[in-house]
C-alpha positions as CSV (number, residue, x, y, z in Angstrom):
1,M,11.3,-27.7,-3.1
2,R,11.6,-29.6,0.2
3,R,8.4,-29.1,2.2
4,E,9.5,-28.3,6.0
5,R,7.3,-31.3,8.2
6,V,6.3,-29.7,10.9
7,V,4.2,-32.4,13.8
8,V,1.9,-30.5,16.3
9,L,1.9,-32.2,19.2
10,A,-2.3,-32.3,20.9
11,L,-2.5,-33.2,24.2
12,D,-5.7,-33.8,26.4
13,G,-7.3,-31.0,27.3
14,V,-5.7,-29.0,24.2
15,Y,-7.0,-25.4,23.1
16,P,-9.1,-26.5,19.6
17,F,-8.1,-22.5,18.3
18,E,-4.4,-23.1,19.1
19,L,-4.1,-26.5,18.1
20,G,-5.5,-25.2,14.1
21,I,-3.4,-21.9,14.2
22,P,0.1,-24.0,12.4
23,S,-2.0,-25.6,10.2
24,R,-3.7,-22.8,9.3
25,I,-1.0,-20.1,9.1
26,L,1.8,-22.4,7.9
27,G,-0.7,-24.5,5.5
28,A,-0.8,-20.8,3.6
29,A,2.7,-20.2,3.0
30,D,2.9,-21.7,-0.7
31,G,3.6,-25.1,0.0
32,R,6.6,-24.6,2.1
33,Y,5.4,-27.0,4.9
34,E,4.1,-30.2,5.7
35,V,1.4,-29.7,8.9
36,L,0.7,-33.0,10.4
37,T,-1.3,-33.2,13.9
38,C,-0.6,-36.4,16.6
39,S,-1.4,-37.0,20.0
40,V,0.7,-39.1,22.6
41,D,-1.4,-42.8,21.6
42,G,-2.7,-42.1,17.7
43,R,-6.2,-42.0,20.0
44,P,-8.6,-38.5,19.1
45,V,-8.1,-35.8,21.7
46,R,-10.5,-34.2,24.6
47,T,-10.3,-30.4,24.2
48,N,-11.2,-27.9,26.9
49,A,-14.3,-27.3,24.3
50,D,-17.7,-29.3,24.4
51,F,-16.1,-32.1,21.7
52,G,-12.5,-33.9,21.1
53,V,-10.7,-34.1,18.1
54,T,-9.6,-37.3,16.0
55,V,-5.9,-37.2,14.6
56,E,-4.2,-39.1,12.0
57,H,-1.1,-39.6,13.6
58,G,0.7,-41.3,16.8
59,P,3.6,-40.4,18.3
60,E,5.7,-42.1,16.0
61,A,5.4,-38.5,14.0
62,L,7.5,-37.0,16.5
63,A,10.4,-38.7,15.3
64,T,10.2,-37.1,11.2
65,A,9.8,-33.7,12.2
66,D,11.5,-30.8,11.3
67,T,9.9,-28.3,13.7
68,V,7.7,-30.0,16.4
69,V,4.5,-27.2,17.8
70,I,3.7,-28.2,21.6
71,A,-0.3,-26.9,21.8
72,P,-1.9,-25.3,24.8
73,V,-3.8,-27.0,27.4
74,A,-6.2,-25.6,30.1
75,P,-4.4,-24.3,33.1
76,D,-6.1,-27.0,35.5
77,R,-3.9,-29.4,33.9
78,L,-0.1,-27.8,34.3
79,T,1.9,-29.4,36.7
80,G,5.8,-29.6,37.1
81,E,5.7,-33.0,36.6
82,V,5.3,-34.4,32.5
83,P,3.1,-38.0,32.7
84,G,5.3,-41.2,31.1
85,D,3.4,-41.5,28.1
86,I,4.2,-37.4,27.0
87,L,8.2,-37.8,27.7
88,A,8.2,-40.4,25.7
89,A,6.6,-39.0,22.8
90,L,8.9,-35.9,23.5
91,A,11.9,-38.6,23.7
92,L,11.0,-39.4,19.8
93,I,12.3,-36.2,19.3
94,R,15.3,-36.2,16.9
95,P,18.3,-33.7,18.1
96,G,18.6,-30.4,17.1
97,T,15.1,-30.3,16.0
98,R,13.3,-26.7,16.4
99,I,10.5,-27.2,19.3
100,V,7.8,-24.5,19.3
101,S,5.8,-24.0,22.2
102,I,2.0,-22.0,22.0
103,C,0.8,-20.1,25.5
104,T,0.6,-23.3,28.5
105,G,3.0,-25.3,25.9
106,A,5.7,-23.6,27.5
107,F,4.6,-25.7,31.3
108,V,5.5,-29.2,28.7
109,L,8.8,-27.9,27.6
110,A,9.8,-26.4,31.2
111,A,8.7,-29.6,33.3
112,A,10.8,-31.5,30.6
113,G,13.9,-29.7,31.4
114,L,14.2,-28.4,28.2
115,L,13.6,-24.6,29.0
116,D,16.4,-25.1,31.7
117,G,18.7,-21.3,31.2
118,R,17.1,-20.5,28.4
119,R,14.5,-17.4,28.4
120,A,10.9,-18.0,27.6
121,T,7.2,-17.1,27.5
122,T,3.8,-17.9,28.7
123,H,0.4,-16.7,29.1
124,W,0.8,-13.3,31.5
125,Q,-2.2,-15.0,33.6
126,V,0.0,-18.1,34.7
127,A,3.6,-16.3,34.9
128,D,3.7,-15.9,38.0
129,R,2.9,-20.4,38.4
130,F,5.5,-20.7,35.9
131,R,8.2,-18.7,38.1
132,R,7.2,-20.7,40.8
133,M,7.6,-23.9,39.5
134,F,10.5,-23.6,37.4
135,P,12.7,-21.0,38.7
136,R,15.6,-22.1,36.3
137,V,13.9,-20.4,33.5
138,D,14.2,-16.9,32.7
139,L,10.8,-16.1,31.8
140,D,9.7,-13.1,30.4
141,P,6.0,-12.4,30.1
142,D,6.2,-8.7,28.8
143,V,6.9,-10.3,25.1
144,L,4.5,-12.3,22.2
145,F,6.9,-14.4,21.7
146,V,10.6,-15.4,22.6
147,D,13.2,-17.3,19.9
148,D,15.6,-19.1,22.3
149,H,16.4,-21.6,19.1
150,P,16.3,-24.5,19.0
151,F,13.0,-23.5,21.7
152,L,10.3,-21.1,20.8
153,T,7.7,-20.3,23.2
154,S,5.0,-18.0,22.8
155,A,2.0,-16.1,25.0
156,G,-1.3,-16.3,24.6
157,A,-3.7,-17.3,22.1
158,A,-3.3,-15.1,18.8
159,S,0.8,-15.2,19.6
160,G,0.7,-18.9,18.2
161,V,-0.1,-16.3,14.9
162,D,2.5,-14.3,15.9
163,I,5.2,-16.9,15.7
164,C,3.8,-19.1,13.1
165,L,4.3,-16.1,10.7
166,H,7.6,-15.5,12.3
167,L,8.5,-19.2,11.3
168,V,7.9,-18.2,8.1
169,R,9.6,-14.5,8.0
170,K,12.8,-16.8,9.3
171,D,12.7,-19.4,6.8
172,H,11.8,-18.0,3.8
173,G,11.6,-14.0,4.3
174,S,9.4,-11.2,5.1
175,R,7.4,-11.0,1.4
176,L,6.7,-14.7,2.4
177,A,5.5,-13.6,5.9
178,N,3.7,-10.5,4.8
179,S,1.5,-12.6,2.0
180,V,0.4,-15.1,4.4
181,A,-0.5,-13.1,7.1
182,R,-2.7,-11.1,3.8
183,R,-4.1,-14.3,3.4
184,C,-5.5,-14.9,6.9
185,V,-6.1,-11.4,7.2
186,V,-3.7,-11.1,10.4
187,P,-1.1,-8.5,11.2
188,P,2.1,-9.3,9.5
189,F,3.9,-7.6,12.9
190,R,2.1,-6.5,15.9
191,D,3.3,-4.1,18.3
192,G,4.2,-4.0,21.8
193,G,4.0,-6.7,24.2
194,Q,1.6,-8.9,26.0
195,A,1.5,-5.6,29.1
196,Q,-0.8,-3.9,26.4
197,Y,-3.4,-7.2,27.1
198,I,-3.4,-7.4,31.2
199,E,-6.5,-6.2,32.4
200,Q,-6.0,-2.3,33.0
201,P,-8.8,0.1,34.4
202,V,-11.0,1.4,32.0
203,P,-9.4,5.2,30.9
204,E,-11.6,8.0,31.9
205,Q,-14.2,9.1,29.4
206,G,-12.8,11.4,27.1
207,A,-9.3,10.5,28.0
208,A,-7.2,11.2,24.6
209,S,-5.3,8.3,22.6
210,T,-1.5,8.5,21.7
211,A,-2.3,6.4,18.2
212,A,-2.2,9.5,16.4
213,T,0.8,10.5,18.0
214,R,2.7,6.6,17.3
215,A,1.8,6.9,13.3
216,W,3.3,10.7,13.5
217,A,6.1,9.0,15.2
218,L,6.6,6.1,12.4
219,E,6.9,8.0,9.9
220,R,9.8,9.6,11.5
221,L,12.0,7.2,13.3
222,G,14.9,8.4,11.4
223,E,14.7,11.6,13.9
224,P,16.1,11.8,17.4
225,L,12.9,12.0,18.8
226,T,12.1,12.4,22.5
227,L,9.4,11.9,24.9
228,A,9.0,16.2,25.1
229,D,8.6,15.3,21.0
230,L,5.9,12.9,21.4
231,S,4.1,14.1,24.1
232,G,4.5,17.4,22.9
233,H,2.5,16.4,19.3
234,A,0.1,14.5,21.4
235,R,-0.8,18.0,23.3
236,M,-0.3,16.0,27.0
237,S,2.4,16.5,30.0
238,Q,5.1,14.1,29.6
239,R,3.8,12.5,32.7
240,T,0.4,11.9,31.5
241,F,1.4,10.7,27.8
242,A,3.9,8.6,29.2
243,R,1.4,6.7,31.8
244,R,-1.1,6.8,28.9
245,F,1.4,5.0,26.3
246,H,2.4,2.9,28.5
247,D,-1.5,1.6,29.0
248,E,-2.0,1.5,25.7
249,V,1.0,-0.2,24.0
250,G,2.4,-2.3,27.7
251,L,5.5,-0.6,26.7
252,S,7.2,2.7,27.6
253,P,7.7,5.2,24.6
254,G,11.1,5.0,24.6
255,R,11.3,1.1,24.8
256,W,8.6,1.2,22.2
257,L,10.6,3.4,19.8
258,I,13.7,0.8,20.2
259,Q,11.5,-1.7,19.2
260,Q,10.4,0.2,16.0
261,R,13.2,1.3,15.1
262,V,14.7,-2.3,15.3
263,A,11.4,-3.4,13.1
264,R,12.3,-1.4,10.5
265,A,15.9,-2.1,10.1
266,R,15.2,-5.8,10.3
267,H,13.1,-4.8,7.0
268,L,16.2,-3.3,5.6
269,L,18.4,-5.6,6.3
270,E,15.9,-8.3,4.5
271,S,14.8,-6.2,1.4
272,S,18.1,-3.7,0.6
273,D,21.4,-3.6,0.2
274,L,22.2,-0.1,2.2
275,T,25.2,-0.7,4.3
276,V,24.9,-1.0,8.7
277,D,25.6,2.2,9.3
278,Q,23.1,3.5,6.4
279,I,20.3,1.4,8.0
280,A,21.1,2.8,11.5
281,G,20.6,6.3,10.3
282,R,17.6,6.2,8.6
283,V,16.1,3.9,11.7
284,G,17.2,6.9,14.3
285,F,20.3,4.9,15.9
286,A,23.2,7.0,15.7
287,T,25.7,5.0,15.0
288,G,26.0,1.0,13.3
289,A,27.0,-0.1,16.3
290,S,24.3,1.2,18.6
291,L,22.1,-0.8,15.9
292,R,24.2,-4.1,16.2
293,Q,23.6,-3.6,19.8
294,H,19.8,-3.2,19.8
295,L,19.3,-6.1,17.4
296,N,21.4,-8.6,19.2
297,A,19.4,-7.4,22.3
298,A,16.5,-8.3,20.1
299,I,16.9,-11.6,18.5
300,G,20.6,-12.2,19.3
301,V,22.3,-12.0,16.2
302,S,24.0,-9.4,14.2
303,P,23.0,-7.7,11.8
304,Q,25.6,-9.4,9.2
305,A,24.1,-12.6,10.4
306,Y,20.8,-11.5,9.9
307,R,20.8,-10.2,6.3
308,R,22.6,-13.7,5.4
309,T,19.8,-15.6,6.7
310,F,17.5,-13.0,4.9
311,Q,19.5,-13.1,1.5
312,T,19.5,-17.0,1.7
313,A,15.9,-17.3,1.7
314,R,15.6,-14.7,-0.8
């Protein structure tokens, strides 16, 4: 079995937690990945904490990578230009190599012109700054990660876990990704997007949660659920329910339902031999055409292409 080589680029000012995510998550994937860490000159790297890190490799490791991960740096180091030593290191990456950024690592890729015309994300706190600096990038600050192959970008901190699990799922299927998640004691897939983590006013004391209704809806995805159905189960007015739901999840109830239906459809495409029309019916899409439309909007591929990928992975 050939191991995929993943090389993580550590820059001065790197966040130590995010720097360690690829090694921790991908390293739990039953030997499928070899994770190396390098710097632009092979020397120790200053972190944004009160310690530095010593790396074993210089930039030449990037030329051997199947996947490169750009670890994030402190926001005070973000500029619209890439220093010459970083550009020289990036130039060593072979054409077609998969490149992943965590959090503010997207600034490095955008400043190098690699994200022009592409969809991407970064931490919500620096989204406005990113838009001003890189108007040619289609930034979506509401999601946890974006896969615009061969470039993948993720939001802040723990979304580095999400995107590494996505790599495992994409490369080797959901069974291994779920196993890795259990070993690392993290959820295999997080609901919602970044918006749920943006600072919100504290809800009034005693305010009812929509969590029970979300659990109820997940058991009935095949049914034509409406806002009236959801708010009725929660015993709230539709307006109150929609507002509270968005405050808790970061998405409207309708968008959340679509996201859950797509996630369930992906699982069935990976793990069953049901037809596309059968899967559409089970997850609450009226037709196979509707499933195709929503799956393509979510991840940019057709059900058939998605199934081929994961059948190969299985």
